[in-house]
C-alpha positions as YAML, in Angstrom:
chain: A
units: angstrom
residues:
- id: 1
  name: MET
  ca: [80.87, 162.52, 129.32]
- id: 2
  name: THR
  ca: [81.88, 162.37, 132.98]
- id: 3
  name: GLY
  ca: [84.82, 160.55, 133.83]
- id: 4
  name: LEU
  ca: [82.60, 158.47, 136.39]
- id: 5
  name: GLY
  ca: [80.38, 157.68, 133.29]
- id: 6
  name: MET
  ca: [83.32, 157.05, 130.90]
- id: 7
  name: ALA
  ca: [84.37, 154.20, 133.61]
- id: 8
  name: LEU
  ca: [81.12, 152.32, 133.31]
- id: 9
  name: VAL
  ca: [81.41, 152.50, 129.78]
- id: 10
  name: LEU
  ca: [84.57, 150.59, 129.78]
- id: 11
  name: VAL
  ca: [83.28, 148.32, 132.37]
- id: 12
  name: LEU
  ca: [80.37, 147.41, 130.30]
- id: 13
  name: ALA
  ca: [82.19, 146.72, 127.35]
- id: 14
  name: GLY
  ca: [84.80, 144.19, 128.95]
- id: 15
  name: ALA
  ca: [88.37, 144.13, 129.04]
- id: 16
  name: PRO
  ca: [90.14, 144.12, 125.59]
- id: 17
  name: LYS
  ca: [89.74, 140.67, 123.85]
- id: 18
  name: GLY
  ca: [93.49, 141.08, 121.72]
- id: 19
  name: ASN
  ca: [95.36, 139.66, 125.07]
- id: 20
  name: LEU
  ca: [93.19, 136.50, 125.72]
- id: 21
  name: LYS
  ca: [94.29, 134.40, 122.62]
- id: 22
  name: THR
  ca: [94.04, 130.45, 123.13]
- id: 23
  name: SER
  ca: [96.26, 128.30, 122.01]
- id: 24
  name: GLN
  ca: [96.00, 124.81, 120.42]
- id: 25
  name: LEU
  ca: [97.64, 121.76, 121.71]
- id: 26
  name: LYS
  ca: [97.26, 118.93, 118.84]
- id: 27
  name: ILE
  ca: [98.10, 115.31, 120.55]
- id: 28
  name: GLU
  ca: [98.82, 111.86, 118.61]
- id: 29
  name: VAL
  ca: [99.49, 109.06, 120.31]
- id: 30
  name: LYS
  ca: [100.07, 105.32, 119.65]
- id: 31
  name: PRO
  ca: [98.72, 102.56, 120.21]
- id: 32
  name: PRO
  ca: [94.88, 103.49, 120.00]
- id: 33
  name: ALA
  ca: [94.65, 102.04, 123.85]
- id: 34
  name: ALA
  ca: [96.85, 104.59, 125.20]
- id: 35
  name: VAL
  ca: [95.04, 106.94, 127.49]
- id: 36
  name: VAL
  ca: [96.01, 110.91, 127.01]
- id: 37
  name: TYR
  ca: [95.95, 113.19, 130.18]
- id: 38
  name: VAL
  ca: [96.61, 117.17, 129.82]
- id: 39
  name: ASP
  ca: [96.91, 118.97, 133.23]
- id: 40
  name: GLY
  ca: [95.52, 115.82, 135.15]
- id: 41
  name: LYS
  ca: [92.50, 115.50, 133.34]
- id: 42
  name: LYS
  ca: [91.63, 112.51, 131.15]
- id: 43
  name: LYS
  ca: [90.68, 113.54, 127.31]
- id: 44
  name: GLY
  ca: [90.54, 110.56, 125.65]
- id: 45
  name: THR
  ca: [92.86, 107.78, 123.79]
- id: 46
  name: GLY
  ca: [95.40, 107.47, 121.12]
- id: 47
  name: ALA
  ca: [92.33, 105.97, 118.75]
- id: 48
  name: SER
  ca: [92.00, 109.40, 117.60]
- id: 49
  name: VAL
  ca: [93.81, 112.48, 117.20]
- id: 50
  name: HIS
  ca: [92.66, 115.80, 119.92]
- id: 51
  name: THR
  ca: [93.22, 119.03, 119.10]
- id: 52
  name: LEU
  ca: [92.38, 121.05, 122.28]
- id: 53
  name: LYS
  ca: [92.05, 125.04, 122.65]
- id: 54
  name: LEU
  ca: [94.17, 125.93, 126.13]
- id: 55
  name: ALA
  ca: [95.08, 128.97, 127.56]
- id: 56
  name: PRO
  ca: [98.88, 129.89, 126.62]
- id: 57
  name: GLY
  ca: [101.48, 128.84, 129.00]
- id: 58
  name: GLU
  ca: [103.06, 125.48, 130.55]
- id: 59
  name: HIS
  ca: [100.77, 122.39, 130.33]
- id: 60
  name: THR
  ca: [101.58, 118.74, 131.36]
- id: 61
  name: ILE
  ca: [100.74, 116.05, 129.20]
- id: 62
  name: LYS
  ca: [100.71, 112.48, 130.53]
- id: 63
  name: ILE
  ca: [100.09, 109.12, 128.34]
- id: 64
  name: VAL
  ca: [99.50, 105.59, 130.04]
- id: 65
  name: ASN
  ca: [99.74, 102.38, 128.10]
- id: 66
  name: ARG
  ca: [99.33, 99.28, 130.26]
- id: 67
  name: ARG
  ca: [102.02, 99.53, 132.42]
- id: 68
  name: ASP
  ca: [104.19, 102.19, 130.67]
- id: 69
  name: GLU
  ca: [104.02, 105.81, 131.01]
- id: 70
  name: HIS
  ca: [105.34, 109.29, 129.64]
- id: 71
  name: GLU
  ca: [105.08, 112.94, 130.91]
- id: 72
  name: GLU
  ca: [106.15, 115.94, 129.33]
- id: 73
  name: VAL
  ca: [105.70, 119.66, 130.00]
- id: 74
  name: VAL
  ca: [104.80, 121.77, 126.81]
- id: 75
  name: THR
  ca: [104.86, 125.35, 126.69]
- id: 76
  name: LEU
  ca: [101.99, 127.34, 124.52]
- id: 77
  name: LYS
  ca: [101.97, 130.44, 123.17]
- id: 78
  name: PRO
  ca: [99.15, 132.91, 122.72]
- id: 79
  name: GLY
  ca: [97.55, 132.28, 119.05]
- id: 80
  name: LYS
  ca: [99.92, 128.90, 118.21]
- id: 81
  name: THR
  ca: [99.27, 125.43, 117.64]
- id: 82
  name: VAL
  ca: [101.89, 122.67, 119.02]
- id: 83
  name: SER
  ca: [101.80, 119.43, 117.50]
- id: 84
  name: TRP
  ca: [102.91, 116.72, 119.99]
- id: 85
  name: LYS
  ca: [103.40, 113.02, 119.22]
- id: 86
  name: TRP
  ca: [104.32, 109.89, 121.23]
- id: 87
  name: THR
  ca: [104.36, 106.15, 120.02]
- id: 88
  name: PHE
  ca: [105.07, 103.56, 122.63]
- id: 89
  name: GLU
  ca: [107.09, 100.47, 121.66]
- id: 90
  name: ASP
  ca: [104.95, 97.30, 121.73]
- id: 91
  name: ASP
  ca: [106.73, 95.29, 123.98]
- id: 92
  name: ARG
  ca: [104.83, 92.13, 122.45]
- id: 93
  name: THR
  ca: [107.18, 92.18, 119.37]
- id: 94
  name: THR
  ca: [110.63, 92.29, 121.11]
- id: 95
  name: THR
  ca: [112.65, 89.61, 121.99]
- id: 96
  name: PRO
  ca: [113.62, 89.10, 125.50]
- id: 97
  name: LYS
  ca: [117.14, 90.15, 126.40]
- id: 98
  name: GLY
  ca: [119.98, 87.29, 127.15]
- id: 99
  name: ASN
  ca: [117.87, 84.67, 125.07]
- id: 100
  name: ASP
  ca: [119.43, 85.25, 121.51]
- id: 101
  name: ASP
  ca: [121.59, 81.98, 121.76]
- id: 102
  name: LYS
  ca: [119.20, 79.66, 123.02]
- id: 103
  name: GLU
  ca: [118.00, 76.69, 121.02]
- id: 104
  name: VAL
  ca: [114.61, 75.77, 120.59]
- id: 105
  name: ARG
  ca: [113.63, 72.05, 120.12]
- id: 106
  name: LEU
  ca: [110.26, 70.58, 119.22]
- id: 107
  name: ASP
  ca: [109.93, 66.90, 119.98]
- id: 108
  name: GLY
  ca: [113.45, 66.41, 119.55]
- id: 109
  name: GLU
  ca: [113.55, 68.37, 116.30]
- id: 110
  name: LYS
  ca: [115.69, 71.56, 116.13]
- id: 111
  name: GLU
  ca: [113.39, 74.40, 114.71]
...
């Protein structure tokens, strides 16, 4: 086979597949209403765990929950899975700062 014929066979066969391994990113977020973005694209909400197949390299995860958000860059290695979790604190269950010493009365009765 001539050099040109061999080059044509290699082109038609495609590049070696060994270096094109994808990576997986498993994202688990709470609360369920939080919105998940990866590399600027919406991927869903915290209502389910998201397992994404991505190219190796750096990826930006952004989580938005009401007025709060968190953003982080993760690096994926070829053929590996990275698990990433984030939980927002529920601001409805916290006591406002500075109100610990206040006395509450209803109809003149101390609670």
